[in-house]
N, C-alpha and C positions, 0 to 999 in steps of 0.2 A: 562634471557629469560623470556618472558611473559607467564603466565598460560593461557591455553587454555580452555575456559569455554565452556560447551556444550549449543549451542544456542537453540536446540530444543529437550530437554530431552525426552518429551513424545514419539516424532517420533524415537528417538534413542533406545527406549526399545526394548526388545526382543519380537518378535511376539508371543511367548508362553505367555507373560503377558497380551496381549490384549485379549478382550472377543472373543470367537470363532466366533461370528457374526459380529464383527466390520467391518465396511466398511467406509473407510475414505471418507470425502466429496472431498478431494483433496490432493494428495500426491506431495509435492513440489519436484522439482528436485534441490538438493543443492549439486552441484559437481564441483563448481568453486571458486571464490574469494569472496563468500558472507560473510564468516566470517571476512575477512580482511575489507572489505567495511563497515560492520555493526560496528566493533570495531573503524575504523577510524571516522565514523560519531558520534558515542557515545563520543569519546575522544575529538573530536573537539567541542562539545557542541551544534552542529547543528543537532537536530534530529527530528525537527517538520515542521516548517514553512520556513526556509531559510537554505541557505548553498549550497555547490557545488553540491550535489547530488540531491537536489530538482531542482536546476537550469538546471543541465545536463538533468534530466528526463523531464522537461518541454520543453526545446528545442528540444530533441530527439522525444517527442511524437508529438509535433507540426510538426516537419519534416515528421513523419510517416503519420500524417493526411493530409499532404500538405497544411498546413496553416502557417501563420506567427508567431502565438504566441499560446502558451499553458499554462494553469493554473492548478495546483494541489491543491487539498484541503485536510483537515484532515480526513473527512468522508462523508458518503452519504447523511446525513442531510444538510451539508454544501454545497454539490454539488447540491442537489435539490433546496435549496434556491438561489443559484447563477443562476441556469437555469431558475428558475421562474422570477427572476430579470431581466435577460438578454432577456427574452420574454416579459417584461413589464406587467407581471402578478401582480396584487396587490389587495387592499381591494376593495371588491365588486365584483370581478372576481369569476367565479366558476371553481374549478379544481376537476375533478372527478379521483379518484384513486381506486386500488383494496384494500380490507380490509386487 
């Protein structure tokens, strides 16, 4: 039998161990097969840019958006870079953003 590791030990701590004024930014709903899927992805070695879960996510997200293709990236910086490139923004263009 495989030992089950706690995936989210901080969230699994007792409420009494948290500061009394603790307000979580987001409380995930982990009540399904998350652990199975995470362990499957880790054991397959495909945990970043490729693999069946990434492909499935991209396909289902594209369907959800009503488009033919979807692309996932590793972080927000890469997403912004890709968006700027797709819009043809490059050297000499001015981009105004919040600080």
